[in-house]
C-alpha angles and dihedrals in degrees: 000000000000114000116253114240137188091253094055121091126226089239092057093051102062092156090066090052090049091048090055087071094043122123088221103095094204092055091044091050093049090050093052092049092050091049093047091052092048094054097048107113094353120103088182092060090044089053089051095051092047094047091054090057095246094138094073091053091050090050092049091051091046091055097042107101091187096067126082114287089235090061093055092045093051090045089054092047092050091049089050090053091050088052089065091064133089128319089260092053092050093047091052092051093048092046089051090067095248095142092061092044092053091049090052091055091055088077091064123097102235107107094196092051091048091050091051091049091047090053090051091048092049091053091050092044092054094059111112098197099047108032114189094220091090089064092066132081137152093278095070098025091110086088086075087075088064090052091046089055091050091053087066091059107104098224126099093216087065103034099048096053089046091053090049092051093048092048091054094042093055098038105124089342110116095182094052092044092053092051091048091053091048096045120101137183118203087353092302118120121231090241089058090056089048092049090055091050089057091061118120093241091065125086117276091242091055093047091048095051093046090048090050090054093047089051094051091047089053096047090048089058100250098111122035122230093245094057111118092235090061102036100038102025117025100037097046090047093055092044089051095051090051089066120110096249092072129080115277096240094053091044088054092051092046092051090046091051092044090053090054093045096052098033099107106015117085094195092055089047091055093047093049093045093061095040124115101315092303095157092056091046091052092048088053088053089057088063094055122110092230114098088208092056093050094047091048092051092051089048092050091051089050091055097044093052097044098105117004122078093202092054091048090052092048089051096046092046090057109114115266095353096123089047088054090051093051090047087051090053091055097041119122092229113090094209090056090047091053096045093048092048090052090050089049090049092055094047092044089071085080111101092196094050093048087060096045126011097032090050092048090055098038090224090172092072098067091037093057089046090056091049091052096051100075094261126196118268090253092052093042091053094050093044094047089049088054091048089057089065097041089056095057113128095253095048113110087207092067097090100044090046089055090053090052090063101264095147093060092043094051092044088055090050090060088066092057116123087222112089093212092056092046086051094051091046096054092037092056091046089051090054091044093052094051109108089345122147120260092254091062093044093051090047089055092051095045095047094043095047130208094267093055092047089056091046089052091048088054093045116139090226110080092205089060089050093049094050091048089054088048088053092052090047092054091046093059096044152116101047096250088060098042099083097045094047093047091046088056102036106008096123094053093045094051092047089053093051091048090050090057096042090053096045129093094259136144121263089250090059094045090048090063090052090052091047088056087053089050090054090049090049089054091065123092099230098011089075088076091071087066100037094054091049107080091181091060091047090053091049091051091052091048093050091052087073097036115133091239110085092208090060093046092051094047094048092048091048089053091050088051091055092049094048098042111139125233097044130108110275095011096134094049091050091048090051093052093046089053087054089057092053097252095142094054091050093048092050090049090053092056088085093062119122091211105106096202092050092044093054091048092049091048092048092048094049090054089064088067100073098200097050 
């Protein structure tokens, strides 16, 4: 038989394919080895092997306990090589049930076979696009007992792959994470084994994989942030590996894991921020050639600065960091764009920095450029979230962003099928409308359109509805804008308010609608939109006696604005309000124990001079 070479294709070596199905174990073994060698480093060869249905034969041989051990080992190694292929290759392997098969083999006594299966599992567990965690549930979780036993084996080639597998299995999988934490071997919990693996005397690779597993267990809700193994073991380990003396690839993984560990917990963020010169180590990572290292550093900064103003200031004050962020926004690599935008979004929560540092570096320019270049949904979401902060009333970037076409861009976002993008669009418009001049407000209403406003007010996502009401509220305030805006768009605004008040919404939502009416009632001529609408007046009276205090207070506040003395038409409005029984309801409310409501009722009654 002709020797198989690296330049031959699987298709042109039919005899090797035939030998794979031979009953002669030597021929079969030789065939597997040749196929394994051919697919190493070649996605084309992997594709050919998979297309010819060889995977099912490899799986059959792997499971067959009656064949030579070498056959099973080589089958596992070949499958592991195929697992390093394209997304489609990995998906096919996972869908074939290979993960469960490999786990079952871990119960067997052959250490070489176990090692080969662990290597294969580790490769599958490392795949970002097709994580194996979704293949596990409590029905087959008993296989964790096998992995727990393997953690007791004092050999890195076993422990490290096991930690990788466990990390992948529990990622975003609360049930699996809980089972892992509760699983023991020889009365020792898995997390105890992992904690020992994080010790300084272990290899960096072992520490890192164990820390990744601990991180995923924490984020899946199985270990609290205050647990000693997180606060005093996992977090310090990751901070330590971020330092400059370690290899770049491991530093990048540590920074990425640290970002995930600290992403949502403010206590962990504070501990990490003061740990062992972490900020300077992350800044150094931003100067690395590796895209993964730079992206990981940006993500770590984003997590650290998510909640605490002092941490944000410390990060922003770091030399050249803002320049690095701007460079990241203009980078040709989309992953770097996304990571730098998320970092900017986190830091943009700082009111002080919006007024100073962000203005000095004109971060809005590259951000608007990214938004105009047909970004991915993920990048669009992060960039539009950042834009929400940059459009706050006190931000100097607000006006130049408007001139760059932000209103049109944000209005278009509200049409997105993705709720998060609709939310960002209307949220940013709400911020934009606050204290804006009438020109900007009219532009928002004209570009958004009445039909879209009604669609947003009927949105299935209550957050979108709340921000839309906030937008309307900002459009009809302050008082010196109320009359003009209502003269131009009063009919649409009133229709929107009625739509919400008549809908099956929570008191918190309806409160916002009543506050819009209160703003309208604060205008001099805008009041007429309420006074001529008997349906609205009846609703106001009804909400004055609603069980929800927030609705009572808002309704009374609106009545107070309508009945205010010293304004044109005040007596006529008071007379009409009397006809609707307002006085009787107000007097009834004087017995309330709610201090805020009582004070509002008393103030409103004082508007009626003869009461």
